[in-house]
A tleap script that builds the chain and sets N, CA, C and O, in Angstrom:
source leaprc.protein.ff14SB
mol = sequence {
  NMET LEU LYS GLN ALA THR LEU ALA ALA VAL
  VAL LEU LEU THR ALA MET THR ALA GLN THR
  ALA PHE ALA ALA ALA ASP CYS PRO ALA ASN
  PRO LYS ASP LYS TRP LEU SER GLU LEU ASP
  MET GLN LYS LYS ILE VAL ASN ASP TYR GLY
  TRP VAL ILE TYR LYS PHE LYS THR ASP GLY
  GLU CYS TYR GLU VAL TYR GLY MET ALA PRO
  LYS GLU GLU ALA LYS PRO ALA ASP ALA ALA
  ALA PRO ALA ALA ASP ALA ALA THR PRO ALA
  VAL ALA PRO GLU MET VAL LYS VAL GLU ALA
  TYR PHE ASN THR ALA THR GLY GLU VAL VAL
  LYS LYS GLU MET CASP
}
set mol.1.N position { 28.257 -18.663 25.992 }
set mol.1.CA position { 28.540 -19.970 24.878 }
set mol.1.C position { 27.310 -20.000 24.140 }
set mol.1.O position { 27.331 -19.836 22.920 }
set mol.2.N position { 26.044 -20.230 24.879 }
set mol.2.CA position { 25.387 -21.247 25.229 }
set mol.2.C position { 24.249 -20.051 23.817 }
set mol.2.O position { 23.724 -20.341 22.743 }
set mol.3.N position { 24.294 -19.367 24.239 }
set mol.3.CA position { 23.474 -17.999 23.737 }
set mol.3.C position { 23.707 -18.404 22.089 }
set mol.3.O position { 22.938 -18.779 21.203 }
set mol.4.N position { 25.318 -18.103 22.157 }
set mol.4.CA position { 25.590 -17.647 20.664 }
set mol.4.C position { 25.474 -19.170 19.710 }
set mol.4.O position { 25.632 -19.271 18.493 }
set mol.5.N position { 25.171 -20.201 20.633 }
set mol.5.CA position { 24.856 -21.415 19.638 }
set mol.5.C position { 23.280 -21.739 19.479 }
set mol.5.O position { 22.797 -22.733 18.937 }
set mol.6.N position { 22.730 -20.868 19.965 }
set mol.6.CA position { 21.201 -20.693 19.689 }
set mol.6.C position { 20.853 -19.784 18.604 }
set mol.6.O position { 19.898 -19.796 17.826 }
set mol.7.N position { 21.910 -18.942 18.737 }
set mol.7.CA position { 21.248 -17.933 17.617 }
set mol.7.C position { 21.809 -18.669 16.277 }
set mol.7.O position { 21.413 -18.740 15.113 }
set mol.8.N position { 22.768 -19.112 16.902 }
set mol.8.CA position { 23.676 -19.863 15.600 }
set mol.8.C position { 22.099 -20.712 15.373 }
set mol.8.O position { 21.306 -20.270 14.541 }
set mol.9.N position { 21.876 -21.547 15.930 }
set mol.9.CA position { 20.813 -22.187 15.258 }
set mol.9.C position { 19.787 -21.598 14.887 }
set mol.9.O position { 19.355 -21.862 13.765 }
set mol.10.N position { 19.075 -20.594 15.752 }
set mol.10.CA position { 18.181 -19.707 14.149 }
set mol.10.C position { 18.107 -19.359 13.198 }
set mol.10.O position { 17.339 -19.462 12.241 }
set mol.11.N position { 19.200 -18.775 13.507 }
set mol.11.CA position { 20.256 -18.174 11.901 }
set mol.11.C position { 20.079 -19.246 11.129 }
set mol.11.O position { 19.046 -19.189 10.461 }
set mol.12.N position { 21.054 -20.683 10.916 }
set mol.12.CA position { 20.675 -21.637 10.547 }
set mol.12.C position { 19.412 -22.167 9.593 }
set mol.12.O position { 19.263 -22.307 8.379 }
set mol.13.N position { 18.671 -22.365 10.643 }
set mol.13.CA position { 17.538 -22.650 10.687 }
set mol.13.C position { 16.376 -21.513 9.958 }
set mol.13.O position { 15.305 -22.112 10.054 }
set mol.14.N position { 16.170 -20.471 9.436 }
set mol.14.CA position { 15.579 -19.545 9.165 }
set mol.14.C position { 16.297 -19.241 7.597 }
set mol.14.O position { 15.592 -19.019 6.612 }
set mol.15.N position { 17.498 -19.264 7.555 }
set mol.15.CA position { 17.532 -19.292 6.456 }
set mol.15.C position { 17.324 -21.135 5.397 }
set mol.15.O position { 17.480 -21.037 4.180 }
set mol.16.N position { 17.144 -21.940 5.719 }
set mol.16.CA position { 16.583 -22.879 5.610 }
set mol.16.C position { 15.509 -22.626 5.198 }
set mol.16.O position { 15.268 -22.467 4.001 }
set mol.17.N position { 14.619 -22.539 6.178 }
set mol.17.CA position { 12.952 -21.878 5.758 }
set mol.17.C position { 12.657 -21.442 4.845 }
set mol.17.O position { 11.785 -21.922 4.120 }
set mol.18.N position { 13.486 -20.089 4.535 }
set mol.18.CA position { 13.628 -18.918 3.531 }
set mol.18.C position { 13.717 -19.798 1.826 }
set mol.18.O position { 13.127 -19.644 0.756 }
set mol.19.N position { 14.764 -20.715 2.327 }
set mol.19.CA position { 14.725 -21.284 0.377 }
set mol.19.C position { 13.955 -22.683 0.442 }
set mol.19.O position { 14.249 -23.620 -0.300 }
set mol.20.N position { 13.219 -22.719 1.138 }
set mol.20.CA position { 12.087 -23.796 1.337 }
set mol.20.C position { 11.128 -23.596 1.553 }
set mol.20.O position { 10.449 -24.463 2.103 }
set mol.21.N position { 10.463 -22.059 1.150 }
set mol.21.CA position { 9.261 -21.612 1.312 }
set mol.21.C position { 8.243 -21.353 0.467 }
set mol.21.O position { 7.070 -21.029 0.652 }
set mol.22.N position { 9.044 -21.597 -0.713 }
set mol.22.CA position { 8.163 -22.089 -2.235 }
set mol.22.C position { 8.118 -23.518 -2.064 }
set mol.22.O position { 9.227 -23.833 -1.633 }
set mol.23.N position { 7.557 -24.313 -2.157 }
set mol.23.CA position { 7.261 -25.771 -2.083 }
set mol.23.C position { 6.995 -25.798 -4.264 }
set mol.23.O position { 6.410 -25.033 -5.030 }
set mol.24.N position { 7.776 -27.069 -4.467 }
set mol.24.CA position { 8.035 -27.365 -5.676 }
set mol.24.C position { 5.941 -27.586 -6.215 }
set mol.24.O position { 4.856 -27.750 -5.658 }
set mol.25.N position { 6.572 -27.419 -7.735 }
set mol.25.CA position { 5.256 -27.304 -8.207 }
set mol.25.C position { 5.187 -28.868 -8.663 }
set mol.25.O position { 6.022 -29.770 -8.597 }
set mol.26.N position { 3.769 -28.817 -9.181 }
set mol.26.CA position { 2.790 -30.580 -9.034 }
set mol.26.C position { 2.930 -30.476 -10.233 }
set mol.26.O position { 2.048 -29.921 -10.890 }
set mol.27.N position { 4.040 -30.965 -10.820 }
set mol.27.CA position { 4.262 -30.912 -12.479 }
set mol.27.C position { 3.881 -32.345 -13.184 }
set mol.27.O position { 4.141 -33.415 -12.632 }
set mol.28.N position { 3.090 -32.229 -14.751 }
set mol.28.CA position { 2.773 -34.093 -14.853 }
set mol.28.C position { 4.125 -34.612 -15.507 }
set mol.28.O position { 5.068 -34.060 -16.074 }
set mol.29.N position { 3.774 -36.024 -15.148 }
set mol.29.CA position { 4.727 -36.451 -15.774 }
set mol.29.C position { 4.563 -36.375 -16.933 }
set mol.29.O position { 3.514 -36.219 -17.558 }
set mol.30.N position { 6.184 -36.543 -17.488 }
set mol.30.CA position { 5.524 -36.464 -19.163 }
set mol.30.C position { 6.977 -37.494 -18.938 }
set mol.30.O position { 7.634 -37.637 -17.906 }
set mol.31.N position { 7.191 -38.136 -20.315 }
set mol.31.CA position { 8.074 -38.942 -20.788 }
set mol.31.C position { 9.565 -37.808 -21.706 }
set mol.31.O position { 9.604 -36.945 -22.582 }
set mol.32.N position { 10.555 -38.531 -20.807 }
set mol.32.CA position { 11.721 -37.992 -21.317 }
set mol.32.C position { 11.720 -37.566 -23.109 }
set mol.32.O position { 12.488 -36.691 -23.507 }
set mol.33.N position { 11.026 -38.101 -23.819 }
set mol.33.CA position { 11.198 -38.369 -24.988 }
set mol.33.C position { 10.259 -36.877 -25.630 }
set mol.33.O position { 10.131 -36.300 -26.710 }
set mol.34.N position { 9.807 -36.746 -24.372 }
set mol.34.CA position { 8.780 -35.820 -25.813 }
set mol.34.C position { 9.206 -34.187 -24.549 }
set mol.34.O position { 8.517 -33.173 -24.657 }
set mol.35.N position { 10.327 -34.258 -23.537 }
set mol.35.CA position { 10.704 -33.271 -22.936 }
set mol.35.C position { 11.138 -32.575 -23.963 }
set mol.35.O position { 11.699 -32.986 -24.979 }
set mol.36.N position { 10.592 -30.508 -23.371 }
set mol.36.CA position { 11.575 -29.848 -24.736 }
set mol.36.C position { 13.491 -30.042 -23.937 }
set mol.36.O position { 13.738 -30.251 -22.749 }
set mol.37.N position { 14.359 -29.905 -24.904 }
set mol.37.CA position { 15.241 -30.119 -24.447 }
set mol.37.C position { 15.524 -28.820 -23.095 }
set mol.37.O position { 14.518 -28.368 -22.548 }
set mol.38.N position { 16.844 -28.336 -22.677 }
set mol.38.CA position { 17.276 -27.699 -21.793 }
set mol.38.C position { 17.291 -26.299 -22.583 }
set mol.38.O position { 16.866 -25.205 -22.211 }
set mol.39.N position { 17.888 -26.657 -23.746 }
set mol.39.CA position { 18.274 -25.669 -24.159 }
set mol.39.C position { 17.026 -24.078 -24.920 }
set mol.39.O position { 17.049 -22.848 -24.881 }
set mol.40.N position { 16.136 -25.146 -25.506 }
set mol.40.CA position { 14.986 -25.330 -25.986 }
set mol.40.C position { 13.848 -23.972 -25.053 }
set mol.40.O position { 13.471 -22.876 -25.467 }
set mol.41.N position { 13.555 -24.745 -23.555 }
set mol.41.CA position { 13.399 -24.442 -22.775 }
set mol.41.C position { 13.542 -23.025 -22.457 }
set mol.41.O position { 12.741 -22.110 -22.652 }
set mol.42.N position { 15.081 -23.003 -21.764 }
set mol.42.CA position { 15.702 -21.822 -21.843 }
set mol.42.C position { 15.368 -20.688 -22.843 }
set mol.42.O position { 14.857 -19.603 -22.563 }
set mol.43.N position { 15.723 -21.104 -23.966 }
set mol.43.CA position { 15.648 -20.046 -25.757 }
set mol.43.C position { 13.893 -19.372 -25.374 }
set mol.43.O position { 13.702 -18.159 -25.462 }
set mol.44.N position { 12.837 -20.251 -24.998 }
set mol.44.CA position { 11.831 -20.028 -24.837 }
set mol.44.C position { 11.079 -19.344 -23.427 }
set mol.44.O position { 9.932 -18.916 -23.298 }
set mol.45.N position { 12.252 -19.428 -22.398 }
set mol.45.CA position { 11.428 -18.368 -21.214 }
set mol.45.C position { 12.188 -17.434 -21.596 }
set mol.45.O position { 11.441 -16.508 -21.280 }
set mol.46.N position { 13.564 -16.663 -22.258 }
set mol.46.CA position { 13.938 -15.497 -22.966 }
set mol.46.C position { 13.639 -14.823 -23.572 }
set mol.46.O position { 13.695 -13.602 -23.426 }
set mol.47.N position { 12.889 -15.928 -25.156 }
set mol.47.CA position { 12.620 -14.833 -25.854 }
set mol.47.C position { 10.650 -14.840 -25.668 }
set mol.47.O position { 9.999 -13.983 -26.267 }
set mol.48.N position { 10.180 -15.554 -25.076 }
set mol.48.CA position { 8.753 -15.504 -24.944 }
set mol.48.C position { 8.349 -15.055 -24.165 }
set mol.48.O position { 7.335 -14.359 -24.208 }
set mol.49.N position { 9.306 -15.417 -22.746 }
set mol.49.CA position { 8.453 -14.689 -21.466 }
set mol.49.C position { 8.860 -13.503 -21.232 }
set mol.49.O position { 8.263 -12.771 -20.443 }
set mol.50.N position { 10.277 -13.017 -22.087 }
set mol.50.CA position { 11.169 -12.334 -21.133 }
set mol.50.C position { 12.603 -12.027 -20.053 }
set mol.50.O position { 13.441 -11.139 -19.901 }
set mol.51.N position { 12.349 -13.018 -19.610 }
set mol.51.CA position { 12.849 -13.663 -18.414 }
set mol.51.C position { 14.164 -13.095 -19.217 }
set mol.51.O position { 14.251 -12.587 -20.335 }
set mol.52.N position { 15.539 -13.487 -17.828 }
set mol.52.CA position { 16.541 -13.475 -17.192 }
set mol.52.C position { 16.713 -14.295 -16.263 }
set mol.52.O position { 16.313 -14.467 -15.111 }
set mol.53.N position { 17.526 -14.865 -17.137 }
set mol.53.CA position { 17.510 -17.007 -16.254 }
set mol.53.C position { 18.835 -16.431 -15.489 }
set mol.53.O position { 19.575 -15.841 -16.276 }
set mol.54.N position { 19.406 -16.466 -13.873 }
set mol.54.CA position { 20.061 -16.581 -12.739 }
set mol.54.C position { 19.901 -18.662 -12.784 }
set mol.54.O position { 21.109 -18.662 -13.022 }
set mol.55.N position { 19.794 -19.106 -12.780 }
set mol.55.CA position { 19.310 -20.476 -12.364 }
set mol.55.C position { 18.459 -21.523 -13.022 }
set mol.55.O position { 17.231 -21.473 -13.085 }
set mol.56.N position { 19.344 -22.629 -13.584 }
set mol.56.CA position { 17.819 -23.582 -14.276 }
set mol.56.C position { 18.176 -24.665 -14.006 }
set mol.56.O position { 19.330 -25.089 -13.957 }
set mol.57.N position { 17.146 -25.234 -13.796 }
set mol.57.CA position { 17.874 -27.061 -13.302 }
set mol.57.C position { 16.180 -28.244 -13.239 }
set mol.57.O position { 15.012 -28.043 -12.906 }
set mol.58.N position { 16.768 -29.138 -13.633 }
set mol.58.CA position { 15.216 -29.866 -13.320 }
set mol.58.C position { 15.523 -30.337 -11.857 }
set mol.58.O position { 16.484 -30.655 -11.157 }
set mol.59.N position { 14.050 -30.191 -11.788 }
set mol.59.CA position { 13.204 -30.589 -10.187 }
set mol.59.C position { 11.845 -31.716 -10.445 }
set mol.59.O position { 10.670 -31.517 -10.753 }
set mol.60.N position { 12.493 -32.740 -10.209 }
set mol.60.CA position { 11.503 -33.815 -10.446 }
set mol.60.C position { 10.972 -34.270 -11.643 }
set mol.60.O position { 11.616 -35.119 -12.259 }
set mol.61.N position { 9.287 -33.625 -12.357 }
set mol.61.CA position { 9.135 -33.306 -13.148 }
set mol.61.C position { 8.972 -32.127 -14.025 }
set mol.61.O position { 8.468 -32.136 -15.148 }
set mol.62.N position { 9.651 -30.697 -13.130 }
set mol.62.CA position { 9.706 -29.637 -13.931 }
set mol.62.C position { 10.986 -29.097 -14.354 }
set mol.62.O position { 12.017 -29.756 -14.219 }
set mol.63.N position { 10.977 -28.124 -14.777 }
set mol.63.CA position { 12.173 -27.216 -15.163 }
set mol.63.C position { 11.904 -26.221 -13.780 }
set mol.63.O position { 10.777 -25.980 -13.348 }
set mol.64.N position { 12.356 -26.035 -13.568 }
set mol.64.CA position { 12.840 -24.829 -12.154 }
set mol.64.C position { 13.846 -23.879 -12.650 }
set mol.64.O position { 14.983 -24.177 -13.019 }
set mol.65.N position { 12.891 -21.751 -12.601 }
set mol.65.CA position { 14.335 -21.605 -13.196 }
set mol.65.C position { 13.732 -19.694 -11.735 }
set mol.65.O position { 12.689 -19.151 -11.371 }
set mol.66.N position { 15.667 -19.463 -11.442 }
set mol.66.CA position { 14.972 -18.559 -10.930 }
set mol.66.C position { 15.578 -17.051 -11.613 }
set mol.66.O position { 16.727 -17.053 -12.054 }
set mol.67.N position { 15.147 -16.394 -11.644 }
set mol.67.CA position { 15.946 -15.525 -12.344 }
set mol.67.C position { 14.876 -14.022 -12.228 }
set mol.67.O position { 14.026 -14.121 -11.343 }
set mol.68.N position { 14.857 -12.639 -13.060 }
set mol.68.CA position { 13.905 -11.581 -13.165 }
set mol.68.C position { 13.184 -11.224 -14.300 }
set mol.68.O position { 13.670 -11.047 -15.417 }
set mol.69.N position { 12.286 -11.146 -14.061 }
set mol.69.CA position { 11.297 -10.922 -14.950 }
set mol.69.C position { 10.726 -9.309 -14.912 }
set mol.69.O position { 10.988 -8.317 -14.231 }
set mol.70.N position { 9.936 -9.577 -15.868 }
set mol.70.CA position { 9.246 -7.167 -16.140 }
set mol.70.C position { 8.717 -7.455 -15.232 }
set mol.70.O position { 8.541 -8.645 -14.971 }
set mol.71.N position { 8.200 -6.294 -14.291 }
set mol.71.CA position { 7.133 -6.475 -13.283 }
set mol.71.C position { 5.714 -6.820 -13.786 }
set mol.71.O position { 4.870 -7.440 -13.139 }
set mol.72.N position { 5.570 -6.307 -15.086 }
set mol.72.CA position { 4.501 -5.714 -16.009 }
set mol.72.C position { 4.492 -7.197 -16.752 }
set mol.72.O position { 5.349 -7.226 -17.636 }
set mol.73.N position { 3.568 -8.741 -16.597 }
set mol.73.CA position { 4.190 -9.470 -18.026 }
set mol.73.C position { 3.514 -9.121 -19.050 }
set mol.73.O position { 2.381 -8.704 -18.810 }
set mol.74.N position { 3.917 -9.165 -20.346 }
set mol.74.CA position { 3.705 -8.546 -21.432 }
set mol.74.C position { 2.329 -8.774 -22.264 }
set mol.74.O position { 1.411 -9.449 -21.798 }
set mol.75.N position { 2.289 -8.378 -23.073 }
set mol.75.CA position { 0.574 -8.394 -23.508 }
set mol.75.C position { 0.722 -9.596 -24.240 }
set mol.75.O position { 1.876 -9.949 -23.999 }
set mol.76.N position { 0.288 -10.284 -24.874 }
set mol.76.CA position { 0.172 -11.216 -25.994 }
set mol.76.C position { 0.262 -10.654 -27.109 }
set mol.76.O position { -0.292 -9.561 -27.228 }
set mol.77.N position { 1.029 -11.267 -28.328 }
set mol.77.CA position { 1.430 -11.138 -29.375 }
set mol.77.C position { 0.887 -10.365 -30.330 }
set mol.77.O position { 1.418 -9.701 -31.221 }
set mol.78.N position { -0.972 -10.644 -29.842 }
set mol.78.CA position { -1.194 -10.515 -31.438 }
set mol.78.C position { -1.647 -9.034 -30.835 }
set mol.78.O position { -2.647 -8.707 -31.474 }
set mol.79.N position { -1.306 -7.972 -29.830 }
set mol.79.CA position { -2.387 -7.403 -29.057 }
set mol.79.C position { -1.382 -6.223 -30.197 }
set mol.79.O position { -0.171 -6.210 -30.419 }
set mol.80.N position { -2.586 -5.261 -30.772 }
set mol.80.CA position { -1.533 -3.875 -31.169 }
set mol.80.C position { -0.619 -2.920 -30.115 }
set mol.80.O position { -0.938 -2.123 -29.232 }
set mol.81.N position { 0.759 -3.425 -30.681 }
set mol.81.CA position { 1.538 -2.133 -30.209 }
set mol.81.C position { 1.465 -0.809 -30.560 }
set mol.81.O position { 0.884 -0.512 -31.603 }
set mol.82.N position { 2.015 0.140 -29.780 }
set mol.82.CA position { 2.516 1.396 -30.490 }
set mol.82.C position { 3.131 1.379 -31.197 }
set mol.82.O position { 4.058 0.647 -30.850 }
set mol.83.N position { 3.424 2.082 -32.956 }
set mol.83.CA position { 4.665 2.843 -33.494 }
set mol.83.C position { 6.005 2.849 -32.577 }
set mol.83.O position { 5.707 3.489 -31.569 }
set mol.84.N position { 7.256 2.445 -32.498 }
set mol.84.CA position { 7.840 3.233 -31.722 }
set mol.84.C position { 8.144 4.367 -32.424 }
set mol.84.O position { 7.583 4.519 -33.509 }
set mol.85.N position { 8.885 5.165 -32.051 }
set mol.85.CA position { 8.774 6.222 -32.709 }
set mol.85.C position { 10.818 6.771 -32.639 }
set mol.85.O position { 11.598 6.893 -31.695 }
set mol.86.N position { 10.960 6.948 -34.087 }
set mol.86.CA position { 12.556 6.961 -34.168 }
set mol.86.C position { 13.216 7.578 -32.990 }
set mol.86.O position { 14.086 7.071 -32.284 }
set mol.87.N position { 12.818 8.431 -32.914 }
set mol.87.CA position { 13.217 10.340 -31.268 }
set mol.87.C position { 13.250 9.402 -30.172 }
set mol.87.O position { 14.182 9.555 -29.383 }
set mol.88.N position { 12.347 8.363 -29.927 }
set mol.88.CA position { 12.331 7.949 -28.267 }
set mol.88.C position { 13.133 6.474 -27.994 }
set mol.88.O position { 12.855 5.305 -28.262 }
set mol.89.N position { 14.308 7.164 -27.301 }
set mol.89.CA position { 15.179 5.818 -27.059 }
set mol.89.C position { 13.915 4.812 -25.953 }
set mol.89.O position { 12.853 5.174 -25.446 }
set mol.90.N position { 14.789 3.204 -25.914 }
set mol.90.CA position { 13.602 1.935 -25.810 }
set mol.90.C position { 13.996 2.331 -24.126 }
set mol.90.O position { 15.176 2.277 -23.779 }
set mol.91.N position { 13.126 2.650 -23.330 }
set mol.91.CA position { 13.351 1.774 -21.868 }
set mol.91.C position { 13.195 0.559 -21.487 }
set mol.91.O position { 12.468 -0.091 -22.239 }
set mol.92.N position { 13.644 -0.040 -20.520 }
set mol.92.CA position { 13.913 -1.104 -20.444 }
set mol.92.C position { 12.929 -1.012 -19.172 }
set mol.92.O position { 12.821 -0.151 -18.299 }
set mol.93.N position { 11.956 -2.757 -19.496 }
set mol.93.CA position { 11.341 -2.584 -17.866 }
set mol.93.C position { 11.838 -2.683 -16.910 }
set mol.93.O position { 12.976 -3.151 -16.905 }
set mol.94.N position { 11.037 -2.178 -15.334 }
set mol.94.CA position { 11.449 -2.492 -14.567 }
set mol.94.C position { 11.251 -4.063 -14.341 }
set mol.94.O position { 10.308 -4.676 -14.840 }
set mol.95.N position { 12.392 -4.748 -13.412 }
set mol.95.CA position { 12.146 -6.246 -13.348 }
set mol.95.C position { 12.652 -6.644 -12.080 }
set mol.95.O position { 13.744 -6.323 -11.610 }
set mol.96.N position { 11.540 -7.568 -11.414 }
set mol.96.CA position { 11.379 -8.014 -10.167 }
set mol.96.C position { 12.237 -9.707 -10.305 }
set mol.96.O position { 12.658 -10.347 -11.269 }
set mol.97.N position { 12.207 -9.929 -8.987 }
set mol.97.CA position { 12.571 -11.477 -8.905 }
set mol.97.C position { 11.475 -12.809 -9.288 }
set mol.97.O position { 10.315 -12.576 -8.949 }
set mol.98.N position { 11.691 -14.047 -9.894 }
set mol.98.CA position { 10.840 -14.727 -10.201 }
set mol.98.C position { 11.241 -15.899 -9.895 }
set mol.98.O position { 12.462 -16.058 -9.927 }
set mol.99.N position { 10.472 -16.952 -9.550 }
set mol.99.CA position { 10.789 -18.285 -9.160 }
set mol.99.C position { 10.250 -19.545 -9.902 }
set mol.99.O position { 9.409 -19.807 -9.042 }
set mol.100.N position { 10.158 -20.075 -10.401 }
set mol.100.CA position { 8.631 -20.828 -11.602 }
set mol.100.C position { 9.078 -22.135 -11.612 }
set mol.100.O position { 10.069 -22.760 -11.235 }
set mol.101.N position { 8.315 -22.288 -12.014 }
set mol.101.CA position { 7.964 -24.472 -12.423 }
set mol.101.C position { 7.255 -24.086 -13.735 }
set mol.101.O position { 6.239 -23.397 -13.832 }
set mol.102.N position { 8.102 -24.754 -14.908 }
set mol.102.CA position { 7.296 -25.181 -15.827 }
set mol.102.C position { 7.230 -26.707 -17.049 }
set mol.102.O position { 8.196 -27.347 -17.465 }
set mol.103.N position { 6.087 -26.874 -17.294 }
set mol.103.CA position { 5.932 -28.120 -17.077 }
set mol.103.C position { 7.234 -28.642 -18.605 }
set mol.103.O position { 7.421 -28.024 -19.653 }
set mol.104.N position { 7.818 -29.801 -18.187 }
set mol.104.CA position { 9.313 -30.370 -19.177 }
set mol.104.C position { 7.992 -30.243 -21.018 }
set mol.104.O position { 8.790 -29.941 -21.904 }
set mol.105.N position { 7.186 -30.309 -21.385 }
set mol.105.CA position { 6.693 -30.737 -22.185 }
set mol.105.C position { 6.123 -29.566 -23.578 }
set mol.105.O position { 5.943 -29.764 -24.780 }
set mol.106.N position { 5.963 -28.250 -22.643 }
set mol.106.CA position { 4.658 -27.887 -23.347 }
set mol.106.C position { 5.823 -26.631 -22.950 }
set mol.106.O position { 5.533 -25.772 -23.783 }
set mol.107.N position { 6.621 -26.245 -22.379 }
set mol.107.CA position { 6.905 -24.847 -21.096 }
set mol.107.C position { 6.407 -23.600 -20.873 }
set mol.107.O position { 6.677 -22.400 -20.917 }
set mol.108.N position { 4.732 -25.185 -20.361 }
set mol.108.CA position { 4.114 -23.775 -19.920 }
set mol.108.C position { 4.516 -23.738 -18.701 }
set mol.108.O position { 5.431 -24.486 -18.357 }
set mol.109.N position { 3.791 -22.677 -17.602 }
set mol.109.CA position { 4.299 -21.823 -16.392 }
set mol.109.C position { 3.445 -23.107 -15.576 }
set mol.109.O position { 2.621 -23.760 -16.215 }
set mol.110.N position { 3.676 -23.365 -14.319 }
set mol.110.CA position { 3.134 -24.427 -13.792 }
set mol.110.C position { 2.572 -23.673 -12.523 }
set mol.110.O position { 1.449 -23.812 -12.038 }
set mol.111.N position { 3.327 -23.055 -12.197 }
set mol.111.CA position { 3.604 -22.282 -10.851 }
set mol.111.C position { 4.897 -21.208 -10.854 }
set mol.111.O position { 5.918 -21.244 -11.541 }
set mol.112.N position { 4.611 -20.553 -10.164 }
set mol.112.CA position { 5.817 -18.667 -10.430 }
set mol.112.C position { 4.855 -18.072 -9.148 }
set mol.112.O position { 3.700 -18.127 -8.727 }
set mol.113.N position { 6.281 -17.417 -8.818 }
set mol.113.CA position { 6.234 -16.296 -7.910 }
set mol.113.C position { 7.484 -15.259 -7.613 }
set mol.113.O position { 8.615 -15.428 -7.157 }
set mol.114.N position { 6.824 -14.219 -8.039 }
set mol.114.CA position { 7.389 -13.272 -7.880 }
set mol.114.C position { 7.219 -11.988 -6.859 }
set mol.114.O position { 6.215 -11.667 -6.223 }
set mol.115.N position { 8.486 -11.366 -6.899 }
set mol.115.CA position { 8.638 -10.224 -6.221 }
set mol.115.C position { 8.245 -9.142 -6.255 }
set mol.115.O position { 8.627 -8.320 -5.423 }
savepdb mol mol.pdb
quit
């Protein structure tokens, strides 16, 4: 019985540590009236970064996002992209897990971890 309780405690502590391993970012304090709306921030993350959002929340002065992102970050929009050949089908990029914190006023990434 004691072994089971000890094992359960170790498993619980391990799970809690895994969830808190990525500490919150140090986002600047922005007046609430300067924050991007949650919908505008989500649109920016999807359209500008190409990410898929699984969880979106506010964490203190940051927007916190869990989701998937292209393994290779996209090149800047001004970089010349090769013309797509109509006969060549588009290939979806390989995606990886991402956890990121964003500045609530500018939408810039403050801290990011990708698996």
